N, CA, C and O atoms as CSV, one atom per row, in Angstrom:
chain,resi,resn,atom,element,x,y,z
A,1,LEU,N,N,-20.367,93.786,-47.644
A,1,LEU,CA,C,-20.823,92.635,-46.877
A,1,LEU,C,C,-21.501,91.616,-47.780
A,1,LEU,O,O,-21.302,90.412,-47.616
A,2,GLU,N,N,-22.295,92.085,-48.726
A,2,GLU,CA,C,-22.974,91.176,-49.662
A,2,GLU,C,C,-21.953,90.450,-50.536
A,2,GLU,O,O,-22.120,89.274,-50.859
A,3,ASP,N,N,-20.898,91.167,-50.911
A,3,ASP,CA,C,-19.859,90.579,-51.746
A,3,ASP,C,C,-19.159,89.443,-50.999
A,3,ASP,O,O,-18.918,88.381,-51.572
A,4,VAL,N,N,-18.838,89.657,-49.743
A,4,VAL,CA,C,-18.190,88.634,-48.917
A,4,VAL,C,C,-19.114,87.436,-48.743
A,4,VAL,O,O,-18.682,86.287,-48.840
A,5,ARG,N,N,-20.386,87.716,-48.487
A,5,ARG,CA,C,-21.359,86.636,-48.291
A,5,ARG,C,C,-21.484,85.781,-49.554
A,5,ARG,O,O,-21.534,84.554,-49.460
A,6,SER,N,N,-21.534,86.401,-50.723
A,6,SER,CA,C,-21.665,85.651,-51.973
A,6,SER,C,C,-20.407,84.825,-52.242
A,6,SER,O,O,-20.503,83.704,-52.741
A,7,ARG,N,N,-19.230,85.363,-51.918
A,7,ARG,CA,C,-17.982,84.605,-52.078
A,7,ARG,C,C,-17.945,83.400,-51.149
A,7,ARG,O,O,-17.538,82.311,-51.555
A,8,VAL,N,N,-18.368,83.590,-49.908
A,8,VAL,CA,C,-18.384,82.480,-48.945
A,8,VAL,C,C,-19.351,81.393,-49.413
A,8,VAL,O,O,-19.027,80.207,-49.355
A,9,GLN,N,N,-20.522,81.789,-49.872
A,9,GLN,CA,C,-21.494,80.816,-50.354
A,9,GLN,C,C,-20.969,80.070,-51.573
A,9,GLN,O,O,-21.200,78.870,-51.720
A,10,GLU,N,N,-20.267,80.778,-52.439
A,10,GLU,CA,C,-19.687,80.140,-53.620
A,10,GLU,C,C,-18.630,79.116,-53.226
A,10,GLU,O,O,-18.600,78.012,-53.769
A,11,HIS,N,N,-17.756,79.481,-52.278
A,11,HIS,CA,C,-16.708,78.561,-51.816
A,11,HIS,C,C,-17.309,77.365,-51.093
A,11,HIS,O,O,-16.851,76.237,-51.275
A,12,VAL,N,N,-18.320,77.595,-50.281
A,12,VAL,CA,C,-18.973,76.484,-49.580
A,12,VAL,C,C,-19.640,75.556,-50.583
A,12,VAL,O,O,-19.587,74.336,-50.429
A,13,GLY,N,N,-20.262,76.118,-51.601
A,13,GLY,CA,C,-20.885,75.290,-52.644
A,13,GLY,C,C,-19.867,74.431,-53.371
A,13,GLY,O,O,-20.116,73.254,-53.629
A,14,LEU,N,N,-18.713,75.016,-53.706
A,14,LEU,CA,C,-17.660,74.251,-54.369
A,14,LEU,C,C,-17.104,73.166,-53.459
A,14,LEU,O,O,-16.824,72.056,-53.911
A,15,LEU,N,N,-16.946,73.480,-52.190
A,15,LEU,CA,C,-16.448,72.505,-51.231
A,15,LEU,C,C,-17.424,71.336,-51.078
A,15,LEU,O,O,-17.011,70.178,-51.021
A,16,LEU,N,N,-18.706,71.645,-51.013
A,16,LEU,CA,C,-19.713,70.595,-50.910
A,16,LEU,C,C,-19.720,69.700,-52.146
A,16,LEU,O,O,-19.895,68.488,-52.026
A,17,GLN,N,N,-19.535,70.272,-53.318
A,17,GLN,CA,C,-19.472,69.482,-54.542
A,17,GLN,C,C,-18.276,68.535,-54.514
A,17,GLN,O,O,-18.389,67.373,-54.905
A,18,GLU,N,N,-17.132,69.035,-54.051
A,18,GLU,CA,C,-15.941,68.200,-53.975
A,18,GLU,C,C,-16.130,67.057,-52.984
A,18,GLU,O,O,-15.716,65.928,-53.251
A,19,VAL,N,N,-16.749,67.342,-51.851
A,19,VAL,CA,C,-16.996,66.295,-50.853
A,19,VAL,C,C,-17.962,65.253,-51.404
A,19,VAL,O,O,-17.754,64.056,-51.206
A,20,LYS,N,N,-19.017,65.691,-52.094
A,20,LYS,CA,C,-19.966,64.746,-52.684
A,20,LYS,C,C,-19.286,63.849,-53.705
A,20,LYS,O,O,-19.539,62.645,-53.737
A,21,MET,N,N,-18.419,64.425,-54.546
A,21,MET,CA,C,-17.723,63.636,-55.550
A,21,MET,C,C,-16.781,62.635,-54.897
A,21,MET,O,O,-16.658,61.502,-55.362
A,22,ALA,N,N,-16.114,63.047,-53.818
A,22,ALA,CA,C,-15.198,62.152,-53.119
A,22,ALA,C,C,-15.956,60.997,-52.472
A,22,ALA,O,O,-15.505,59.852,-52.520
A,23,VAL,N,N,-17.097,61.290,-51.871
A,23,VAL,CA,C,-17.899,60.243,-51.230
A,23,VAL,C,C,-18.431,59.276,-52.280
A,23,VAL,O,O,-18.399,58.064,-52.064
A,24,GLN,N,N,-18.916,59.776,-53.404
A,24,GLN,CA,C,-19.412,58.914,-54.469
A,24,GLN,C,C,-18.305,58.039,-55.027
A,24,GLN,O,O,-18.525,56.861,-55.310
A,25,SER,N,N,-17.127,58.600,-55.187
A,25,SER,CA,C,-15.990,57.833,-55.691
A,25,SER,C,C,-15.609,56.729,-54.719
A,25,SER,O,O,-15.368,55.591,-55.121
A,26,LEU,N,N,-15.558,57.068,-53.448
A,26,LEU,CA,C,-15.198,56.080,-52.432
A,26,LEU,C,C,-16.254,54.990,-52.334
A,26,LEU,O,O,-15.916,53.817,-52.176
A,27,LEU,N,N,-17.528,55.358,-52.426
A,27,LEU,CA,C,-18.595,54.365,-52.353
A,27,LEU,C,C,-18.571,53.439,-53.562
A,27,LEU,O,O,-18.778,52.234,-53.419
A,28,SER,N,N,-18.325,53.979,-54.738
A,28,SER,CA,C,-18.294,53.126,-55.922
A,28,SER,C,C,-17.113,52.166,-55.862
A,28,SER,O,O,-17.239,51.012,-56.271
A,29,GLU,N,N,-15.972,52.618,-55.362
A,29,GLU,CA,C,-14.817,51.748,-55.215
A,29,GLU,C,C,-15.081,50.690,-54.150
A,29,GLU,O,O,-14.674,49.538,-54.304
A,30,SER,N,N,-15.752,51.070,-53.086
A,30,SER,CA,C,-16.102,50.128,-52.037
A,30,SER,C,C,-17.062,49.077,-52.559
A,30,SER,O,O,-16.937,47.898,-52.227
A,31,VAL,N,N,-18.015,49.493,-53.369
A,31,VAL,CA,C,-18.975,48.544,-53.951
A,31,VAL,C,C,-18.256,47.547,-54.851
A,31,VAL,O,O,-18.598,46.365,-54.858
A,32,ILE,N,N,-17.274,48.002,-55.601
A,32,ILE,CA,C,-16.506,47.099,-56.459
A,32,ILE,C,C,-15.797,46.043,-55.618
A,32,ILE,O,O,-15.834,44.855,-55.940
A,33,GLY,N,N,-15.154,46.482,-54.544
A,33,GLY,CA,C,-14.433,45.546,-53.675
A,33,GLY,C,C,-15.348,44.519,-53.043
A,33,GLY,O,O,-15.030,43.330,-53.024
A,34,TRP,N,N,-16.480,44.966,-52.527
A,34,TRP,CA,C,-17.412,44.024,-51.882
A,34,TRP,C,C,-18.121,43.149,-52.901
A,34,TRP,O,O,-18.495,42.022,-52.576
A,35,SER,N,N,-18.318,43.629,-54.126
A,35,SER,CA,C,-18.922,42.794,-55.169
A,35,SER,C,C,-17.993,41.643,-55.536
A,35,SER,O,O,-18.429,40.502,-55.691
A,36,ILE,N,N,-16.715,41.955,-55.670
A,36,ILE,CA,C,-15.733,40.904,-55.946
A,36,ILE,C,C,-15.724,39.892,-54.811
A,36,ILE,O,O,-15.681,38.687,-55.057
A,37,PHE,N,N,-15.764,40.364,-53.577
A,37,PHE,CA,C,-15.770,39.463,-52.425
A,37,PHE,C,C,-17.024,38.589,-52.425
A,37,PHE,O,O,-16.949,37.412,-52.073
A,38,THR,N,N,-18.168,39.141,-52.810
A,38,THR,CA,C,-19.408,38.360,-52.847
A,38,THR,C,C,-19.311,37.240,-53.875
A,38,THR,O,O,-19.751,36.120,-53.616
A,39,VAL,N,N,-18.743,37.530,-55.028
A,39,VAL,CA,C,-18.559,36.487,-56.042
A,39,VAL,C,C,-17.622,35.406,-55.514
A,39,VAL,O,O,-17.886,34.215,-55.680
A,40,ILE,N,N,-16.530,35.820,-54.878
A,40,ILE,CA,C,-15.586,34.853,-54.305
A,40,ILE,C,C,-16.264,34.034,-53.210
A,40,ILE,O,O,-16.023,32.832,-53.099
A,41,LEU,N,N,-17.105,34.669,-52.406
A,41,LEU,CA,C,-17.848,33.971,-51.362
A,41,LEU,C,C,-18.723,32.870,-51.948
A,41,LEU,O,O,-18.744,31.757,-51.424
A,42,LEU,N,N,-19.434,33.159,-53.012
A,42,LEU,CA,C,-20.283,32.155,-53.652
A,42,LEU,C,C,-19.453,31.010,-54.238
A,42,LEU,O,O,-19.848,29.848,-54.153
A,43,VAL,N,N,-18.310,31.339,-54.828
A,43,VAL,CA,C,-17.421,30.302,-55.363
A,43,VAL,C,C,-16.896,29.418,-54.234
A,43,VAL,O,O,-16.829,28.198,-54.378
A,44,ILE,N,N,-16.528,30.032,-53.119
A,44,ILE,CA,C,-16.034,29.263,-51.967
A,44,ILE,C,C,-17.117,28.331,-51.440
A,44,ILE,O,O,-16.840,27.163,-51.163
A,45,LEU,N,N,-18.336,28.822,-51.297
A,45,LEU,CA,C,-19.424,27.972,-50.806
A,45,LEU,C,C,-19.701,26.809,-51.751
A,45,LEU,O,O,-19.931,25.689,-51.295
A,46,ALA,N,N,-19.684,27.054,-53.054
A,46,ALA,CA,C,-19.891,25.974,-54.025
A,46,ALA,C,C,-18.757,24.957,-53.944
A,46,ALA,O,O,-18.996,23.750,-53.971
A,47,PHE,N,N,-17.519,25.450,-53.844
A,47,PHE,CA,C,-16.378,24.548,-53.718
A,47,PHE,C,C,-16.486,23.682,-52.470
A,47,PHE,O,O,-16.250,22.475,-52.525
A,48,CYS,N,N,-16.842,24.293,-51.349
A,48,CYS,CA,C,-16.942,23.542,-50.089
A,48,CYS,C,C,-18.012,22.462,-50.181
A,48,CYS,O,O,-17.799,21.337,-49.731
A,49,TRP,N,N,-19.145,22.794,-50.755
A,49,TRP,CA,C,-20.221,21.825,-50.876
A,49,TRP,C,C,-19.787,20.648,-51.752
A,49,TRP,O,O,-20.014,19.493,-51.393
A,50,ILE,N,N,-19.158,20.940,-52.909
A,50,ILE,CA,C,-18.705,19.873,-53.813
A,50,ILE,C,C,-17.608,19.045,-53.160
A,50,ILE,O,O,-17.621,17.818,-53.257
A,51,TYR,N,N,-16.669,19.691,-52.503
A,51,TYR,CA,C,-15.535,18.991,-51.876
A,51,TYR,C,C,-15.996,18.046,-50.771
A,51,TYR,O,O,-15.575,16.891,-50.717
A,52,ILE,N,N,-16.859,18.542,-49.896
A,52,ILE,CA,C,-17.334,17.707,-48.783
A,52,ILE,C,C,-18.187,16.555,-49.307
A,52,ILE,O,O,-18.039,15.426,-48.841
A,53,ARG,N,N,-19.060,16.811,-50.249
A,53,ARG,CA,C,-19.928,15.756,-50.786
A,53,ARG,C,C,-19.126,14.701,-51.549
A,53,ARG,O,O,-19.496,13.527,-51.550
A,54,LYS,N,N,-18.038,15.107,-52.195
A,54,LYS,CA,C,-17.229,14.158,-52.964
A,54,LYS,C,C,-16.514,13.167,-52.053
A,54,LYS,O,O,-16.459,11.977,-52.362
A,55,PHE,N,N,-15.968,13.637,-50.942
A,55,PHE,CA,C,-15.185,12.768,-50.067
A,55,PHE,C,C,-15.983,12.225,-48.889
A,55,PHE,O,O,-15.410,11.643,-47.968
A,56,GLN,N,N,-17.262,12.406,-48.911
A,56,GLN,CA,C,-18.111,11.947,-47.822
A,56,GLN,C,C,-18.509,10.488,-48.073
A,56,GLN,O,O,-18.753,10.078,-49.208
A,57,SER,N,N,-18.565,9.732,-46.998
A,57,SER,CA,C,-19.013,8.338,-47.090
A,57,SER,C,C,-20.519,8.329,-47.342
A,57,SER,O,O,-21.272,8.989,-46.625
A,58,ARG,N,N,-20.954,7.600,-48.337
A,58,ARG,CA,C,-22.374,7.549,-48.673
A,58,ARG,C,C,-23.184,6.802,-47.616
A,58,ARG,O,O,-24.355,7.118,-47.404
A,59,GLN,N,N,-22.581,5.818,-46.952
A,59,GLN,CA,C,-23.302,5.022,-45.962
A,59,GLN,C,C,-23.429,5.756,-44.623
A,59,GLN,O,O,-24.456,5.642,-43.954
A,60,ASP,N,N,-22.418,6.491,-44.237
A,60,ASP,CA,C,-22.399,7.117,-42.907
A,60,ASP,C,C,-22.666,8.620,-42.937
A,60,ASP,O,O,-22.330,9.311,-41.975
A,61,SER,N,N,-23.246,9.136,-43.983
A,61,SER,CA,C,-23.443,10.580,-44.064
A,61,SER,C,C,-24.704,11.006,-43.313
A,61,SER,O,O,-25.761,10.383,-43.414
A,62,GLU,N,N,-24.549,12.086,-42.564
A,62,GLU,CA,C,-25.681,12.695,-41.867
A,62,GLU,C,C,-25.738,14.164,-42.239
A,62,GLU,O,O,-24.717,14.779,-42.546
A,63,VAL,N,N,-26.928,14.718,-42.211
A,63,VAL,CA,C,-27.122,16.102,-42.641
A,63,VAL,C,C,-26.374,17.077,-41.738
A,63,VAL,O,O,-25.725,18.003,-42.223
A,64,VAL,N,N,-26.463,16.871,-40.434
A,64,VAL,CA,C,-25.837,17.807,-39.486
A,64,VAL,C,C,-24.320,17.817,-39.649
A,64,VAL,O,O,-23.707,18.885,-39.658
A,65,SER,N,N,-23.718,16.658,-39.777
A,65,SER,CA,C,-22.262,16.608,-39.935
A,65,SER,C,C,-21.834,17.192,-41.282
A,65,SER,O,O,-20.777,17.817,-41.373
A,66,THR,N,N,-22.626,17.000,-42.308
A,66,THR,CA,C,-22.311,17.562,-43.622
A,66,THR,C,C,-22.364,19.083,-43.584
A,66,THR,O,O,-21.457,19.751,-44.080
A,67,ILE,N,N,-23.423,19.632,-42.996
A,67,ILE,CA,C,-23.562,21.089,-42.896
A,67,ILE,C,C,-22.449,21.676,-42.038
A,67,ILE,O,O,-21.909,22.733,-42.362
A,68,THR,N,N,-22.105,21.003,-40.953
A,68,THR,CA,C,-21.031,21.481,-40.079
A,68,THR,C,C,-19.698,21.512,-40.817
A,68,THR,O,O,-18.952,22.485,-40.710
A,69,ALA,N,N,-19.398,20.463,-41.557
A,69,ALA,CA,C,-18.139,20.407,-42.302
A,69,ALA,C,C,-18.090,21.475,-43.385
A,69,ALA,O,O,-17.058,22.120,-43.573
A,70,ILE,N,N,-19.190,21.667,-44.096
A,70,ILE,CA,C,-19.235,22.692,-45.141
A,70,ILE,C,C,-19.048,24.078,-44.539
A,70,ILE,O,O,-18.287,24.888,-45.069
A,71,CYS,N,N,-19.734,24.354,-43.441
A,71,CYS,CA,C,-19.607,25.669,-42.782
A,71,CYS,C,C,-18.199,25.901,-42.250
A,71,CYS,O,O,-17.660,26.998,-42.396
A,72,ALA,N,N,-17.598,24.889,-41.638
A,72,ALA,CA,C,-16.252,25.045,-41.079
A,72,ALA,C,C,-15.231,25.326,-42.174
A,72,ALA,O,O,-14.399,26.222,-42.032
A,73,LEU,N,N,-15.289,24.575,-43.257
A,73,LEU,CA,C,-14.357,24.799,-44.364
A,73,LEU,C,C,-14.604,26.154,-45.020
A,73,LEU,O,O,-13.656,26.854,-45.376
A,74,ALA,N,N,-15.856,26.520,-45.178
A,74,ALA,CA,C,-16.197,27.814,-45.790
A,74,ALA,C,C,-15.696,28.972,-44.940
A,74,ALA,O,O,-15.146,29.935,-45.474
A,75,ILE,N,N,-15.875,28.896,-43.629
A,75,ILE,CA,C,-15.411,29.971,-42.741
A,75,ILE,C,C,-13.897,30.123,-42.816
A,75,ILE,O,O,-13.383,31.242,-42.838
A,76,ALA,N,N,-13.182,29.003,-42.857
A,76,ALA,CA,C,-11.724,29.067,-42.958
A,76,ALA,C,C,-11.286,29.730,-44.265
A,76,ALA,O,O,-10.370,30.553,-44.267
A,77,LEU,N,N,-11.930,29.379,-45.362
A,77,LEU,CA,C,-11.557,29.959,-46.651
A,77,LEU,C,C,-12.011,31.410,-46.788
A,77,LEU,O,O,-11.306,32.222,-47.387
A,78,ILE,N,N,-13.171,31.742,-46.243
A,78,ILE,CA,C,-13.688,33.108,-46.337
A,78,ILE,C,C,-12.816,34.082,-45.550
A,78,ILE,O,O,-12.570,35.199,-46.003
A,79,THR,N,N,-12.346,33.663,-44.373
A,79,THR,CA,C,-11.480,34.558,-43.594
A,79,THR,C,C,-10.177,34.837,-44.329
A,79,THR,O,O,-9.644,35.944,-44.248
A,80,SER,N,N,-9.664,33.849,-45.041
A,80,SER,CA,C,-8.446,34.104,-45.814
A,80,SER,C,C,-8.736,34.962,-47.046
A,80,SER,O,O,-7.834,35.632,-47.547
A,81,ALA,N,N,-9.976,34.955,-47.544
A,81,ALA,CA,C,-10.340,35.778,-48.704
A,81,ALA,C,C,-10.586,37.231,-48.314
A,81,ALA,O,O,-10.611,38.101,-49.185
A,82,LEU,N,N,-10.766,37.512,-47.029
A,82,LEU,CA,C,-10.999,38.894,-46.596
A,82,LEU,C,C,-9.740,39.756,-46.668
A,82,LEU,O,O,-9.840,40.973,-46.824
A,83,LEU,N,N,-8.584,39.161,-46.560
A,83,LEU,CA,C,-7.333,39.928,-46.579
A,83,LEU,C,C,-7.137,40.696,-47.894
A,83,LEU,O,O,-6.843,41.890,-47.845
A,84,PRO,N,N,-7.287,40.064,-49.066
A,84,PRO,CA,C,-7.149,40.851,-50.304
A,84,PRO,C,C,-8.212,41.946,-50.438
A,84,PRO,O,O,-7.927,43.012,-50.985
A,85,VAL,N,N,-9.415,41.702,-49.954
A,85,VAL,CA,C,-10.464,42.725,-50.017
A,85,VAL,C,C,-10.075,43.916,-49.151
A,85,VAL,O,O,-10.261,45.065,-49.550
A,86,ASP,N,N,-9.541,43.646,-47.979
A,86,ASP,CA,C,-9.104,44.721,-47.092
A,86,ASP,C,C,-8.002,45.549,-47.742
A,86,ASP,O,O,-8.041,46.778,-47.700
A,87,ILE,N,N,-7.041,44.896,-48.329
A,87,ILE,CA,C,-5.952,45.604,-48.996
A,87,ILE,C,C,-6.486,46.418,-50.170
A,87,ILE,O,O,-6.056,47.551,-50.384
A,88,PHE,N,N,-7.418,45.851,-50.930
A,88,PHE,CA,C,-8.017,46.550,-52.068
A,88,PHE,C,C,-8.731,47.814,-51.612
A,88,PHE,O,O,-8.558,48.875,-52.212
A,89,LEU,N,N,-9.529,47.709,-50.559
A,89,LEU,CA,C,-10.293,48.867,-50.097
A,89,LEU,C,C,-9.403,49.945,-49.498
A,89,LEU,O,O,-9.649,51.132,-49.713
A,90,VAL,N,N,-8.381,49.560,-48.757
A,90,VAL,CA,C,-7.480,50.548,-48.166
A,90,VAL,C,C,-6.658,51.236,-49.247
A,90,VAL,O,O,-6.378,52.430,-49.141
A,91,SER,N,N,-6.268,50.505,-50.282
A,91,SER,CA,C,-5.474,51.116,-51.347
A,91,SER,C,C,-6.271,52.171,-52.101
A,91,SER,O,O,-5.689,53.131,-52.607
A,92,TYR,N,N,-7.589,52.018,-52.189
A,92,TYR,CA,C,-8.399,53.023,-52.863
A,92,TYR,C,C,-8.724,54.198,-51.956
A,92,TYR,O,O,-9.285,55.190,-52.423
A,93,MET,N,N,-8.389,54.118,-50.681
A,93,MET,CA,C,-8.624,55.232,-49.774
A,93,MET,C,C,-7.459,56.227,-49.800
A,93,MET,O,O,-7.533,57.288,-49.181
A,94,LYS,N,N,-6.378,55.880,-50.521
A,94,LYS,CA,C,-5.202,56.737,-50.550
A,94,LYS,C,C,-4.874,57.161,-51.977
A,94,LYS,O,O,-5.184,56.467,-52.945
A,95,TYR,N,N,-4.234,58.327,-52.069
A,95,TYR,CA,C,-3.696,58.789,-53.330
A,95,TYR,C,C,-2.370,58.077,-53.581
A,95,TYR,O,O,-1.807,57.490,-52.657
A,96,PRO,N,N,-1.864,58.118,-54.804
A,96,PRO,CA,C,-0.569,57.459,-55.088
A,96,PRO,C,C,0.584,57.959,-54.224
A,96,PRO,O,O,1.550,57.226,-54.008
A,97,ASN,N,N,0.501,59.201,-53.722
A,97,ASN,CA,C,1.594,59.714,-52.890
A,97,ASN,C,C,1.481,59.270,-51.430
A,97,ASN,O,O,2.342,59.615,-50.620
A,98,GLY,N,N,0.431,58.509,-51.074
A,98,GLY,CA,C,0.298,57.968,-49.729
A,98,GLY,C,C,-0.637,58.740,-48.819
A,98,GLY,O,O,-0.921,58.279,-47.713
A,99,THR,N,N,-1.123,59.888,-49.239
A,99,THR,CA,C,-2.041,60.653,-48.402
A,99,THR,C,C,-3.456,60.122,-48.581
A,99,THR,O,O,-3.803,59.591,-49.636
A,100,TYR,N,N,-4.259,60.271,-47.552
A,100,TYR,CA,C,-5.642,59.775,-47.586
A,100,TYR,C,C,-6.534,60.710,-48.393
A,100,TYR,O,O,-6.343,61.926,-48.398
A,101,LYS,N,N,-7.511,60.117,-49.075
A,101,LYS,CA,C,-8.508,60.914,-49.806
A,101,LYS,C,C,-9.477,61.509,-48.811
A,101,LYS,O,O,-9.587,61.042,-47.677
A,102,VAL,N,N,-10.188,62.555,-49.247
A,102,VAL,CA,C,-11.152,63.235,-48.373
A,102,VAL,C,C,-12.307,62.308,-48.084
A,102,VAL,O,O,-13.234,62.682,-47.365
């Protein structure tokens, strides 16, 4: 009985180690994907601000309309930037043979 118990504990310990390694791997890959998206988000916001300010009339500019235009353009570009991030994250959830990681 002691022999069986020690074998079970050994197998459970190995299984827990494998699960921890898989979770750490998935989290690190997820962090990479979201970090890239954050950099792209900042670039998009800077682009929107420069673009709107460049083509804005200096005489008729108002703060509310400027902020609204920047936000609207940023939201449109950010939603299109989410698609590659989604594909990146899903691709790291699978092995090359198509099966999902633990």
